[in-house]
Structure formats: C-alpha cells, structure tokens
N, C-alpha and C positions, 0 to 999 in steps of 0.2 A: 504493500500500500504506500502511496506517495503521501508524505506529510502535508497537511493543509497549511502549515505556517508560511512556506515560501509563496504559496498562492495568495494568502492573506496580504503579505507584504507587497506582492505585485499589484494586487487590487488597490491597496492604499496608495501606491505610487501613481496608479492611473487616475486617481481622483485629484491629484495635485499637479500633474504634468502640464495642464493647461494654464496654470498660474505663472504668468511671466512678469509679475511685478518685481520691483527691486532691480539691482544691478550688481555685477561683481565689483569687488573693492577697486576703486579707481585711483586711489592715492599711491598705490604701488604698481608700477607699470607691468611687472611680470604677472601679478594677480589679475590685472584688468583684462588680460588676454585669455582668461579661463573660458572654457566652453560652457555657456550658461545652460545648455541642454542637459548636462550631466545630472544624474539623479540616482540615488541609491538609499537603501535602508537595510540594516543588518541587526539581528538579535543574536546575542551570545549568552548562553545560560551559564550558571555557576558550576555546572558539572561538565562543561566543555563542548556542548553542542552549539554549532553556528548555523544560522539560517539567514539567507539574504535574497534580495531582488534588485535588479537594476545594475548600475555600474559599480559593483561592490569592490572591484579590484583596481579601479581607476586611481592613479596616484595624484596626490595633492599635498600641499604642505600643511603641517599640523597647526601652525600659528598659535593662537592663544589657548587652544586645547592642551598645549603642553603645560600650561600654568599649574593646574592641580597636581599633575604628576611630578613636576619638579619641586613643587611645594612639599609633596610627600617625601621626596628624596632628601630635601633639606631637613625636614623634621627627623627623619631616620638617621641622618648623618650627624647633625649638630645637637639634637635634642629640642624639646619643646621650649624650654626657657630661653635658649639662645636665639631661636627663630622668633618667638613672640616678642622678644626685646627689640627686634628690628622691624617686624611686620605685624600689624594689627589684624583683627578679624571682623571689623565693623563694615556693613554695607556703605558704599560711598554715595549711592544715588546719582552717580555721575557717569559720563561716558568712560570707556576703557582707557583712553589716553589722557584723561585729565590729570593735572598735578595735584592729586588728593593726598596731602600730607597733614599730619596733626600739627597744629599751629606752634606748639612749644617744642616738641621733640623732633619734628620732621619725619616721624615714622609714617610709612604708607598705611592707609586705612585697612587694606586687605591684600592678599596675594593674588587676587584675580584681576586687578587693574595693573596697568603696565608698571607703575612705580613699585608696587609690591612684588610683581613677578621678576623685575630686574634685581630687586634685593634678594629674592629667594634663589635666583640663579647664583648670586655671589656666595650663598651659604651652602651650596652643594659640595660634597666631598669633604675630606678632613680639613680642619682648621689649618690655614697656611697653604692650601692647595694653590698651585699656579693656574693660569687660565686654561692651559692644555689639560691639566688634571681635572679641573672642573668640568670641561666640556666632555672629556672621556667618561666621567661619572654620569653626566646627563644622558649621553648617547647609550651607554650600557644600561642605565636604569630604565629609560623609556623603551629600549629594545626588550628588556625583560618583561615590562608590562605588555608589550605587543606579542611577545613570543617569537620574535625574529629580529635579525639585525636591521636597524634603520639607518638610512644614509641621508646626508644633507643635499638639498637642491642648491648647488652653488650659484646658479643664475638668480634664483629668488633671493638668496642671501645678499648677493652683490647689489641687486636692485633695491632691496630694503635698506641696506646701509647707505646708499646714495641719498635716500630720503628719510634718514633716521634723525633729523634735526630735533624733533620734539622729544624722542626718547633720549637723545644725548643731553638735551636740556634737563630732562628729569634726572638723568644720571648725575649731572653736575649739582643739581639741587640736593640729591641724596648725599653726595660727597660733602657738600657744605655743612650738612647736619651730622656728619660722621656715621650715617647709616651705611654707606659704602666706605670701605677702607682702602680699596684698590682703585686703580685708575678708572674713571667712569667710562672712558671710551672703550677700554678693553672689556669691561663688564658688559656694556651694551652690545659690543660685537658678539660676545658669547651668547647673550640672550637672543639676539637676532638669529644666530646660527641655530640655536635651540628651536626657534619658531619655524625654521626652514627645513626641518626634518620631513622627509617624505613618508606619507602613510596612505592607507586606503580606508574605506569605510569598514572593511573587514577587520583591519588592524585596530581601529578605534573601538569597535564593539568588544573585541577581546580585552583591550586596555580598560574599558569601562567595566567589563565583567570581572576583571581582577580586583577592582575597587569593590564591586558588589559582593565579591567572594572573600572579603576581609583581607585583601592583600596577597592572596595566592592566585597565580595565573591558572585558570581552570583548564587550559590546554596543556601547558608544560608541567604543571604541578609545583612550580617554583614559588617559594614565598619571596615576594619582591620587597614588601615593607611590612612592618608589624601592624596588627589590627588596631591598636590605639591611634596610630597615624592615620589609618583609613577613616576612622570615626571623625577625626579632626578635619580631614580633607573634605569628606562628604558634607559635614556641617557647614563649612565655608562655601562649598559649591551651592548648597541649598539657599543661602542668603545672598551670595555675591556673584555666583557664576554667570548670571545673565545681565550683569551690569545694571543700567538704569531701567531695565525691564524686569528686574528680579522679582518684584512684588506681583506683577501680572503673571509671571511664570509660576511662582510658588502657589498661587491660588488656582490657576487654570490647569496647570500640568502636574505640579507637585512631585517632580522627580529631580533629585540633585543633578545639575547639568552644567555643561560648559560649551561655549561656542567658539568658533574661529573664523577669521575674516576670509579664509579661502573657501568657506562654505560648509565646513564640517560642524557637526553638533553631536555631543554625546550626552547620555544620561545613564546613571548607575543607581539601581534600586537594590538596597542591601538585601542579600540573601536570595535574590530572585534573578536579576537579569542585567546585562549591559546592552545598551542600544546606541546605535550610531546612524546618522543620516548624512548625506552629502548632496548639496545643491548650491552652486556658487552665488546665486543672486541674493543680495543682502537687503535687510530692512534698515531704517534709519538708526537703529541701535547697533548695527553691525552683526546681526544674527540672520541666519539663513531663512528666507521667507518660507520656502516649501518645507524646510526642516522643522520649523516651528509648527507649521500646520500638521505635519506628520506626527510629531510628538503629542500635540493636542488630541489627535485621533487615537493614538496608541493608549494614552492615559485613560481616555473615555471608554474605549472599546473593552479594555482589559482590566479596568479598575486598578491602575498602577499608581494612582495618587498616593503619596506617602502617608497622608492622613486617612486614607480609605483602608482601615485595618479591620479584618474580619474578627468576630467575637470568638477568638481561639480559646480563651480561658475555659469556657463551658465545655468545649470538646475535649479537653485534656483528660478528663476522667471518662474513659470509654465505658466502664461498668464498675459497679460497687455491689458485691454480692458475697454470700457466705457459702463456703464449700464444707461439707461434712456437718456433723451434729454433735452436740454435747461437748465433751472435753477435746474432741478431735476437730471442732469447728475452726475454720480459718476465715477471717474477714479479708477479702481480696479486693484491693483497689487496683484495677487494671488501667494503666495510663497509656497515652498515645501522643504522637506528634512531637513537636519541639516545645520544651517547657521553659518558660521564663517566669518573671515574678508573678504576673497575673495568674498563670496556670498553676504555679506552685501554691499560690494562695487558695485556689480552688481545691487543691488536694488537702491542704491544711483544714479547710472548712469541712470537707467530706469526712476526714478523720475525727474531727471534734464532734461532728453531729451524728455519726453513724457507728463508730466503734464503741460497743457497749459491753455485752457479756463475753465476747470472744477473747480468749487468752492469747490467741495467735493472730498476727496481722501480716499480710504479704502485700508489698508494693510491687506490682508486676510491670516491669519496664520493657517487656519483650517488644512492644510496638512503639517505643519512644525513639525518636530520631536524634534528639539532642537535648542537653540540659545545661543551661548557662550557670555561671558561678553562684548567683544569688539563689536560683532555684535549687541548686545542689545543697547549699547551706540550709535552706528551708526544709527540704525533704529529710536531711540527716537530723535536723532538730526535731522533726516529727518522730523519727525513729528513736531518738534519745528520750523524748518525753514518754513515749509509749513504753519503752524499757523501764523507765523509772516508775511507771504505774504497775510494773510486774508482768508486762506482756512480752511475748516472744515475737521479734520482728524479723521478717525475711525480705530480701531483695531478689526478685526473679530477674536476673540480668545476664542473659546468655552472651550478649555482645559487649559487656563491660562498658555500657554507656555511663555508668557512675563508678569509675575505677577507685580502688583503695578507699572504700567507704568507712569513714571514722566518725561516728556520731558525737564523739567528745565525751566529757566527764560523765560516767555512769551509763552511757549508752552502749548498745551492742546490736549488731545485725548479723544475720547469717545469709550469705550469698549462695543462691542456687541457680542452676541453669534452666530448670523447668518447674512449673507449679506442682507437678506430681511429686517432686522431691520433697516438698514441704511435709507431706504426710509421712515421709520416711525419716524426718529429722526429729530426734528426741528432744524433750523439753529440758534435759539436764544440761546446764551450762557451766 
C-alpha cells in the first residue's frame, strides 16, 4: 500500500501553487535570481521517516534558519550562563535586521535577529577559538543536524558580503559594547558564511526533526546537542522565530518555527515531527508566502498547534481492577502511553481512591512508552507510601521502562516481567 502522506503533501502544494504574491529577496543579488516557481514540503518524524512532495531536493541557502541551530551549538559549547550574558531571549517586535540592543548593556534582545545571531556565531566552539575553528564547528554541527555534510555556496557568500553594510554596522555596535570581543568584520564574515550553507527542504525537515527529537538526529541516531539546549532553543523559536510576525504565528500556527530569506521555513513540534517548506517568494516580514500558508494548513488539518494538547492524563490508566480473591487479591493499575506529571497525578489519585482491602498492588507498565523524571519520582513515592501502609508493591516492567526503581526510605518494590509472576511471588520480604 502506498502511504497517503506524500499524496496529502502534494495536494497541499496544489492549493498554494497559484499564489504568486511576494517576491524573492531583492537586496541580495544572488537570492533575487531564485526561481520563484520552486515549491516543496517535507515531514520528518522523530523515528526517522521522511515524506515529501515537490522540489524536496532543490538546493538553496539556509540563511536565517541557521540561527536556532547555531544558537544550540553555542549553548552546548559555552554553557547557558555565558551565552545568556551576551544574548537575551526577549521578542524584539522588530524586523530581523534591526539594531535591537538593550539600551544599557548593548546585549541583543534574542538570537533570532541578526544582532543576536552574529553574537551566537562568535560563541560557537571552545573559548578562544579562531575564526576557522568557529566556522568548522558551525559546519560540522549543522551537518550533524542534517545528517550529511553541508557545503557553502561561495557565490551567495560573496554576494552577501558585498552588501553586508548593515550587518557590519551591527557588528561594530556589538564590539563597542564588548558583546563581541573579536574583530567585527571577521565575525560577520563567518556569520554570512554560516547563512550561505546549502540545504534542501529534505535536509531542513531532518534538522527540525532533530530538535523535535530532543537533540538526537532521528536518521543517524547521533545526539547533536543535549535536551536542555533543545528546550531553550524551541522556547526562543516559539516567541522570536518569526520576527515581527511572531504573535500572529504563535496564535494561528502554534509551532516553534524559523524562516529564511531564501524561502525556507521550518517548524519543530516536540516529540512529534519536523516540517520544512521551500518557496522563494517572501512577504513583507521576510517569510515565505506559500510556506506560511502551508504551515497554517498543516497546523489546522493535523491539530499541530502547540496549545492543542489532547487530554492524555485520563488515558494513562488503561484499567484498574482486582485479580484473585481474599489474601491472594492483587489490585492492578494497568498504565499506558507516555507518562508525565498530569498522568502520574492521575495514577496517584487512582491509588488513593481505589486501593482498599488488597494487601498487594501491581503497577503494570507493560504498555507504557515513556516516563519522565517527575512522573518517575511520583510513581516511586506511591510505591513507598503503599509499602509503609504494609502493602506489597510490584512493578510489571518487562522492558525496564523504570530502571533501578528505588522508592526511598522505607519503600520496597518487586520487579516482575509478567503479571502472572505476581501470584508466584511470596509475601515474605
């Protein structure tokens, strides 16, 4: 059977192909020559599947879509404190190339505008890295996000540097505030080369899926950046990624996103999917006209808005029943899915309200896919408190979803691979 997903993507492209509003970026000669007919959309899942339609392998330069990924590299290389000392996280409400600096400190408002992105570029690699070392780190890092080696379009880089007067002015402003400590011209050259890396819509979808997958490339399996870095990056993308259109985007689309003036647009929905579109015609904000329309449709059709969350907590407890009778009775709480705070709270409530006469309680994790740290602590505390009440607690955990369970002071659990084993476990401890 053929998957319906590529057909859906092709149908979505057919609905926007007639929209010829906007124009390719005209202030950079090489970008102005882009074929405005190019159009692509790609989905990449967090388990490595990629679906696409249109010009999915057409090369174009990454431009500002490089910003969240280089910000991630800087956070991973220098640490949060060092980067936040130089770059803020507040939305500017201004165009991407405005000189948006804090009045006193000169710190750029966020890493998605040019001032912040130039600064983030200067913070990649180890402290004291020379320009070549910084650039090597950027190329290797973004290549790891994409899952293949990326190369620079030298003609675009040269064209952009010929017209980089505003970015050079921003660089000198940053140097005057000691936000940059290196030569501004050298840093801007490196930043411009970063923006001139060639990618395809397929590459960008995999890069976005790496963010959606907590920093692990779903195709290569390589951990590119730590998960706390991803949380920071996606948070900033949510509030700042679409520049002065960020508010409209957050309410209408609701997917952490980043655009580029070559016509690329990415979105990363944590735990679900990475999305990329490509269409060179831009709106007045510098965002792809048809790309924005496609994202609006994807969000609406598939319920991808970040705030559109299903009521998962109620579904965590698949069943709550008693097996056996008398002294052999076992209260079984069969759990399912991914468990976070709200789901764990539901389990706590079930235990409080329903565990009565039974001396044995089993938490069945056979159908659980994941348990985050707070849910882990909550479930183990349930086990500890049940133990202190004199009950025998079992974890049915054949896949070690909850490894090395230690309920803490006074608590005890017995781990079994199957619920049938509970009947064979004695009560002597």
